[in-house]
C-alpha positions in Angstrom: 7.6 -7.2 -6.6 7.0 -6.7 -10.3 3.6 -8.2 -11.6 3.8 -6.4 -15.1 4.8 -9.4 -17.1 1.8 -11.4 -15.7 -0.6 -8.9 -17.1 1.3 -7.9 -20.5 -1.2 -9.5 -22.8 -4.3 -7.9 -20.8 -2.6 -4.5 -20.9 -2.0 -4.6 -24.6 -5.7 -5.5 -25.2 -6.7 -2.4 -23.1 -4.1 -0.1 -25.1 -5.8 -1.4 -28.4 -9.3 -0.9 -27.1 -8.5 2.5 -25.8 -7.0 3.7 -29.0 -10.3 2.5 -30.8 -12.5 4.3 -28.2 -10.6 7.3 -28.7 -11.3 7.2 -32.5 -14.9 6.6 -31.9 -15.7 9.3 -29.2 -13.8 11.8 -31.3 -16.3 11.5 -34.0 -19.2 11.9 -31.6 -20.8 15.2 -30.6 -19.6 16.8 -27.6 -21.8 17.2 -24.5 -24.5 20.0 -24.3 -26.4 19.0 -21.2 -26.0 16.8 -18.1 -26.8 13.6 -20.0 -24.4 10.7 -21.5 -24.1 7.6 -23.6 -24.3 5.5 -20.5 -28.0 5.6 -19.2 -28.1 7.3 -15.8 -24.8 8.8 -15.6 -24.1 12.7 -15.6 -21.5 14.7 -17.0 -19.6 16.3 -13.9 -16.6 18.4 -13.8 -14.6 16.9 -10.9 -10.6 17.5 -10.6 -8.8 20.3 -12.4 -5.3 21.4 -12.9 -3.7 24.6 -14.0 -1.0 25.5 -16.6 -0.3 27.7 -19.6 -1.5 25.2 -22.3 -1.4 27.4 -25.3 1.7 29.4 -24.1 0.1 32.8 -24.4 1.5 33.8 -20.8 -2.1 33.4 -19.2 -3.1 30.6 -16.7 -5.5 27.9 -18.4 -7.4 25.1 -16.7 -7.9 21.5 -17.7 -10.9 19.7 -16.1 -11.9 16.1 -16.1 -15.5 15.5 -16.8 -16.7 12.1 -15.3 -19.6 10.9 -17.3 -19.0 11.9 -20.9 -15.1 10.6 -20.3 -13.5 14.0 -21.8 -11.1 16.6 -20.4 -12.3 20.0 -21.0 -9.7 22.9 -21.8 -10.6 26.5 -20.6 -8.5 29.3 -21.9 -7.6 32.0 -19.6 -7.7 35.7 -20.6 -5.4 36.7 -17.8 -8.2 38.7 -16.1 -9.9 35.9 -14.5 -12.2 35.0 -17.3 -12.1 31.6 -19.1 -13.6 30.3 -22.3 -14.0 26.7 -23.3 -11.5 25.8 -25.8 -12.1 22.3 -26.6 -12.5 18.5 -25.2 -10.4 15.5 -25.7 -11.5 12.1 -24.9 -10.1 9.8 -22.3 -10.7 6.3 -21.0 -14.0 5.6 -19.3 -14.7 7.0 -15.9 -12.0 9.6 -15.7 -11.2 10.4 -12.1 -7.4 11.7 -11.8 -5.7 14.5 -13.6 -2.0 15.5 -13.4 0.0 18.1 -15.4 3.6 18.3 -16.4 6.0 18.2 -19.3 6.6 14.5 -19.7 8.4 14.4 -23.1 10.4 17.5 -22.3 9.8 19.4 -25.3 8.6 22.6 -23.4 5.0 22.0 -23.8 2.6 20.9 -21.0 1.2 17.5 -21.0 -1.6 15.8 -19.1 -1.9 12.3 -17.5 -5.4 11.0 -17.0 -6.4 8.3 -14.5 -9.5 6.0 -15.2 -11.6 3.6 -13.1 -12.6 1.7 -16.2 -9.4 0.2 -17.4 -7.6 0.5 -14.2 -5.2 2.8 -15.9 -3.5 6.0 -16.7 -3.2 7.5 -20.2 -0.8 10.2 -21.4 -1.8 13.1 -23.5 0.9 15.1 -25.2 0.3 18.9 -25.5 1.2 20.8 -28.8 1.7 23.9 -27.1 -1.3 25.5 -28.8 -3.9 24.2 -26.3 -4.6 20.8 -28.0 -3.7 17.4 -26.6 -3.3 14.1 -28.4 -2.8 10.5 -27.3 0.8 9.4 -27.4 1.5 7.2 -30.5 1.5 4.4 -29.9 -0.8 5.0 -26.8 0.8 5.0 -23.4 -1.4 3.4 -20.8 0.0 2.8 -17.3 -1.9 -0.1 -15.5 -3.3 1.1 -12.1 -4.3 -2.3 -10.7 -7.6 -1.5 -9.3 -9.7 1.6 -9.9 -7.0 4.3 -9.6 -8.7 7.6 -8.7 -5.5 9.5 -7.8 -2.0 9.6 -9.2 1.1 11.9 -8.9 3.5 13.3 -11.7 6.8 13.9 -10.0 10.7 13.0 -10.3 10.8 10.1 -7.9 14.4 9.0 -8.8 16.0 12.3 -9.3 16.9 11.8 -13.0 15.2 14.9 -14.3 12.4 13.0 -15.9 8.9 12.9 -14.6 7.4 9.7 -13.1 4.0 8.4 -12.6 2.8 7.2 -8.9 -0.7 5.7 -9.1 -2.9 4.1 -6.6 -4.2 0.7 -6.7 -6.9 0.5 -4.0 -8.4 -2.8 -4.8 -5.2 -4.6 -4.0 -3.7 -2.0 -1.3 -0.9 -1.1 -3.4 0.9 1.9 -5.2 2.6 1.6 -8.4 5.5 3.6 -9.6 6.5 3.9 -13.3 9.6 5.7 -14.3 9.4 8.1 -17.4 12.1 8.1 -19.9 11.7 11.8 -20.8 10.1 11.0 -24.2 6.6 10.4 -22.9 6.8 7.0 -22.3 6.9 5.0 -18.9 8.0 1.7 -19.6 7.8 -1.6 -17.7 8.8 -2.8 -15.2 6.8 -0.8 -12.6 7.8 -1.0 -9.0 4.9 -2.1 -6.7 4.5 -0.7 -3.4 2.7 -3.1 -1.0 0.8 -2.6 2.2 -0.6 1.0 1.3 -4.1 0.6 2.6 -6.8 1.4 0.0 -4.8 4.4 -1.3 -6.7 7.6 -2.5 -5.6 11.0 -2.0 -2.0 11.4 -2.6 0.9 14.3 -2.4 4.6 14.2 -2.6 7.3 16.2 -0.9 10.8 15.5 1.0 9.4 14.9 4.2 12.6 14.0 6.0 15.2 16.4 4.4 17.3 13.9 2.6 16.9 15.6 -0.8 14.7 12.5 -1.9 10.9 12.5 -2.8 8.6 11.1 -0.3 4.7 10.5 -0.5 1.7 10.6 1.7 -1.3 8.3 0.6 -4.7 8.5 2.2 -6.2 5.2 3.1 -10.0 5.5 3.7 -11.8 2.7 5.5 -15.4 1.9 6.0 -14.6 0.5 9.2 -14.8 3.1 12.0 -11.4 3.9 13.3 -9.4 1.9 10.7 -8.6 5.0 8.3 -4.9 5.6 7.9 -2.5 8.1 6.0 0.5 6.0 4.8 3.9 7.9 5.1 6.2 6.6 2.2 9.9 7.9 2.7 11.7 7.4 -0.7 15.4 6.4 -1.3 15.6 8.2 -4.5 15.6 5.1 -6.7 11.7 3.7 -6.3 12.2 2.4 -2.9 10.0 3.5 0.1 10.2 2.7 3.9 6.4 2.8 4.9 4.8 4.1 8.4 1.3 5.0 9.1 -0.6 7.7 10.7 -4.1 7.0 12.2 -6.7 9.7 11.0 -10.5 10.3 11.1 -12.6 8.3 8.8 -12.6 8.5 5.1 -9.7 11.0 4.4 -10.2 12.2 0.7 -7.6 15.0 0.4 -4.0 14.9 1.6 -1.8 18.1 1.2 1.8 18.9 2.2 2.9 22.2 3.2 4.8 24.1 6.0 1.9 25.2 8.6 4.2 26.3 11.4 6.9 27.9 9.4 9.6 25.9 10.8 11.0 24.9 7.2 9.7 21.2 7.9 6.7 19.7 5.8 3.5 19.2 7.6 0.4 17.6 6.3 -3.4 18.4 6.0 -5.9 15.8 5.9 -9.5 16.4 4.8 -12.4 14.0 4.6 -15.8 13.0 5.7 -16.7 10.9 8.5 -19.5 8.4 7.8 -23.0 9.8 8.6 -23.9 13.2 7.6 -24.5 14.2 11.1 -20.9 14.2 11.9 -19.8 15.4 8.3 -16.5 16.9 7.0 -13.2 17.5 8.9 -10.0 19.1 8.4 -7.0 17.7 10.5 -3.5 19.3 10.7 -0.3 17.1 11.6 3.0 18.8 12.2 6.3 17.1 11.0 9.5 16.8 13.0 11.8 16.6 9.7 12.3 12.8 10.1 9.1 11.6 8.5 7.1 11.6 11.8 4.0 13.6 12.4 2.0 14.6 15.4 -1.8 15.7 15.7 -2.2 19.6 15.7 -5.8 20.2 15.5 -9.0 18.9 14.2 -11.8 21.0 12.6 -15.3 19.7 12.0 -16.6 21.4 8.8 -20.2 20.3 9.1 -22.4 17.8 7.4 -21.4 16.4 3.8 -19.2 14.4 1.8 -15.7 15.2 0.3 -14.3 13.4 -2.6 -12.3 16.1 -4.4 -9.4 18.1 -3.1 -8.7 21.0 -0.9 -6.1 23.6 -1.7 -3.3 25.4 0.5 -2.1 28.8 0.0 -1.5 32.0 1.8 -4.7 33.6 0.9 -4.5 36.6 3.4 -0.6 37.2 3.0 0.3 37.0 6.6 3.0 34.5 6.0 1.0 31.6 7.3 -0.6 28.7 5.2 -4.6 28.7 4.7 -6.8 26.1 3.6 -9.7 26.3 1.0 -12.4 23.5 1.4 -14.9 22.7 -1.3 -17.9 21.9 0.9 -20.0 19.3 -1.2 -23.0 18.9 0.8 -24.9 15.7 1.4 -26.2 12.9 -1.0 -28.9 11.6 1.4 -30.8 13.7 2.0 -30.1 15.4 -1.3 -28.8 18.8 -0.1 -25.8 19.9 -2.4 -23.7 22.9 -1.0 -22.8 25.9 -3.1 -20.0 26.9 -0.7 -16.0 27.0 -0.6 -14.8 27.5 3.0 -11.7 29.4 3.8 -9.8 28.7 7.0 -6.8 30.9 8.0 -3.7 29.4 9.5 -2.2 31.1 12.7 1.5 29.7 11.8 1.3 27.1 14.5 -0.6 24.5 12.8 -4.1 25.6 13.9 -7.0 26.9 11.7 -9.8 29.4 12.1 -12.9 29.9 10.2 -12.9 32.5 7.4 -15.1 33.8 4.9 -17.6 31.4 3.0 -17.4 31.8 -0.8 -20.5 31.2 -2.8 -19.9 29.1 -6.1 -21.8 26.7 -8.0 -23.7 23.7 -6.8 -21.9 20.7 -5.3 -18.3 22.1 -5.3 -15.9 19.2 -5.7 -12.3 20.3 -6.0 -10.7 23.7 -5.4 -7.0 25.0 -6.5 -5.2 28.0 -5.7 -3.3 29.8 -8.6 -2.7 33.5 -9.7 -5.0 33.9 -13.0 -4.5 37.6 -13.4 -1.1 38.4 -12.9 -1.6 40.6 -9.9 0.7 38.5 -7.6 -2.2 37.5 -5.3 -3.5 33.8 -5.0 -7.1 33.2 -6.8 -9.1 30.3 -6.6 -10.8 28.0 -9.1 -13.3 25.3 -8.4 -15.3 22.6 -10.1 -19.1 22.6 -9.7 -20.3 18.9 -10.5 -24.2 19.5 -10.5 -23.9 22.7 -12.5 -21.1 21.4 -14.8 -19.1 24.5 -14.3 -16.0 26.1 -13.0 -16.0 29.1 -10.8 -12.8 31.4 -10.7 -12.5 34.0 -7.9 -9.9 36.7 -7.6 -8.2 37.2 -4.3 -7.2 40.5 -3.0 -4.3 39.5 -0.8 -6.4 40.1 2.4 -8.3 36.8 2.5 -11.2 38.2 0.5 -12.4 36.7 -3.1 -14.8 38.1 -5.9 -16.2 35.7 -8.6 -14.8 36.8 -11.9 -16.1 34.2 -14.2 -18.3 31.0 -14.1 -17.6 28.9 -17.3 -19.5 25.9 -18.5 -17.5 22.8 -19.4 -20.6 21.3 -21.3 -21.0 23.5 -24.4 -20.4 21.8 -27.6 -17.5 22.9 -29.9 -18.6 24.2 -33.3 
C-alpha cells in the first residue's frame, strides 16, 4: 500500500523546514564540549560508517553525533590515525547513517536517518571529504522515528535504494533510487514488520534477489521477533518471523558455518541489568529458514548500537565484536569491546576484552592501515570519541588512535 500521497503536503513542509534548519545550523559554532542547544541533551557519537571520502586511498570514518545534530568526518592517514576534518548538519536527533554512491558520480555519499522528522536525508559527497544536501533537499519519510535504514539495490537495476524502518506503525518503507541522488515517490510500504529496529540485507535463499532481516524488539517478555523478508527483486517481500530473546538491537548476516549459506547473528539486551546482553546465532538452510545454534550471555548492560562480524584471527571462521555499553541504572558505563571467536559451526567462544572509551556504542570492522588484516573502530558516547584498534590477524588488537568528534573547526 502506498500512503505517500496522503502525506505529500506534510513532507514538503518538512523538506522546507529542513533546508532552513540546515542554513541556520551551518552558521552556528560547532560543538566543543558535551553540551547542546537543547537543554539537558549531550553530544554523543553513535553509529559510524567507513569509506574513502576524500579519495586519497585511505579509509575515513563518518560518525553521527546525536545531540548536536551533526555528522563528523574523520580523515584516515592510512596508518590507523584519524583527524577530525569537519562536520555537516543533519536533521534533529540523528540516529542512522549509511554510505554509498547514490548519484553514480564515483564519489561516496551519505544518507542519514532522523527521529525528529521521521525521515532520511541525502548528503552528496564532493570527493574531497565534504558533503552537501541535495538540491532540492531529498528527504525520505520514515513514518515513525526511523533509527535504522539500509542503502542497497533492492530491484536489481544497478542503482541504490533506501529501506527505512517505521517502528511506530510496524512497517518498513522502500524507496527506489534513480541513480541521480533522488528517491522519488511512490514508496513501497511493507506491513506487519514488528517495531523494526536493526536491519541487514543479503540473498538469504539463493535466488539472486536481495532479502532483509529486521529486528523487532518488544517490551513484552517473550514477544521480540526478527522478521525475515524474502525479496522478489521488484520491491515485493514474503515475510516470516523468528522468535528471539528480548530487545534485539543489532542483526547481522554472515556465513557462520562455512556452508555458503547466509546465517544470522542477533545481539541485544534483555530487560533488567541482571540478565543483560546476549548474542544469538541462527543457521540458515538456504531457503530463508533459520535454526537456533547458540545463545551467549554477555553480562549486565544495554545495547543500542551495532556489532561487527569479521574473521579477526584469520582461521576462516567469522567472529563477532560486541560493544559492551554498560548499565544506565545504576550508572555504570563500560569501556570494553568484547571479542567472540567462531568455530565454523555457528558457535562462539569468548576472546580478548578490548579497552576503549566510555560507553562504546557501535563497532565496525575495516582495514584502516592497508596491511590486509581487519581492524576495529568504535564510537564512545560518553567520551565523545572514536577509538581505532589495529588487528594483527591473530585476534589481537592494539589501540592506534582515539579521536574526538567534538572539537570546533577553525
